[in-house]
N, C-alpha and C positions, 0 to 999 in steps of 0.2 A: 937562935931562930934560923931555920934552914929555908932557903928559897928554892922553889922548884925550878929546874932548868928550863929555859925557854926552848920551845919546840918550833923551829922555823917551818916545819911541814904543816903545822896547825894554821899558821898564817896563810900558807898557800891554799889550804883547804877552805878556809873562811873567805878568801878572795874569790873563790869560785861561786859563792852564793849568788843565785839568780842567773847564772850563765846557762845557755843552751847552745850546744855545738853539734853541727852536722858531722857524722863520722864515717860516711861512705861516699865514694865518688859520684853516685847517682843522686845523692842528697835526700835519700829516703829514710835513713836511720839517724837518730839524734840522741844526745845525752843531755840530761838536765841535772843541775846541782842546786839543792836547797840545804844550806848549812847555817845554823845560828848558834851563837854561844848562849848557854843558859846556866843558871846556878847549878852547881853540883848537887845531886840528890841521889837517893837509892835508885830511882828510875832512870836517871841520866848521870851515871857516875863519872863520865868523861867531861861533863859540862858542855855537851854538844847535843843539838837536835839536828839530825841530818837525814837526807834522802838523796841518794845518787841513783839515777835511773837511765836505762837505755830503752828507747821506744822504736817500734817498727813503723813501716809506711802507713799503717792505719791508725797510728797513735798508741797502740797497745803497748803496755810495759812488758819488755822481754827480760830485763835484768833490773834488780833494785837492791840496794844496800841501804838499810834504814834502821831506826830505833824508835818507831812510832807506836808499836803495838806488841802485845805478848804473842809468842809462837809456841807450837808444839803442845806439850801437855799443860802449858801455862796459858791457855786460852783466855783466862781471866787473870787479873793481877797486873803487875807492873810491866811496862814495855821493856823490851830487851833488844840488843843488837841482833840483826838477822839479815839474811840475803834471800832474795827471790831470784830464781833462775827458771825462766819459762814458767812451768806450773808448780814448781816445788818451792817450799819455804823451809829454810834451815837456820838454826842459830849461827851467829857469826861471832868469833872471838876477836873483839876490837882490841888492838894493841896500841896503835897510835895513828895519827893522820896519814903519815907516809905509807904505812902498810895498808890502810883502808883504800887509799887511792890506787896503790899498786894492785891490790886484789880486785878492785872494781874494774880497772882497765884490762886486767888479764881475763876476767870473766866476759867483758864486752868483746874483746878480741876473739875469744873461743866461740861465743854465740854467733858473731858475724861470720866466722869461718864455717861453722856448722850449717848456717843458712846459705852458704855459697855467695855471700856478699863480698867478702875479701878472700884473697888467695891464702 
């Protein structure tokens, strides 16, 4: 019997569940993490239900990485990993928790720079 290797980055991601953090000096943009472990299934093959989001001053979502609904040509059917960036939604290739966090923060940084919030 083989045991799956423990992924410490998954622990870090799960520890963020319920956190909301201000991410700009003026305190107008914030991120929120909702991450729970769920049974592995065809809809949630990673055993996670997650939503990582960046919000603007008015509360609108500017960035989101989640696996809550179908996207693209799969408007119906099982949920899949995807990312929201401003007004676009694209599939996201989930690899592991560390990569998800790195990709999320890179996208947050890019959007904040584009909006002139950070240098």
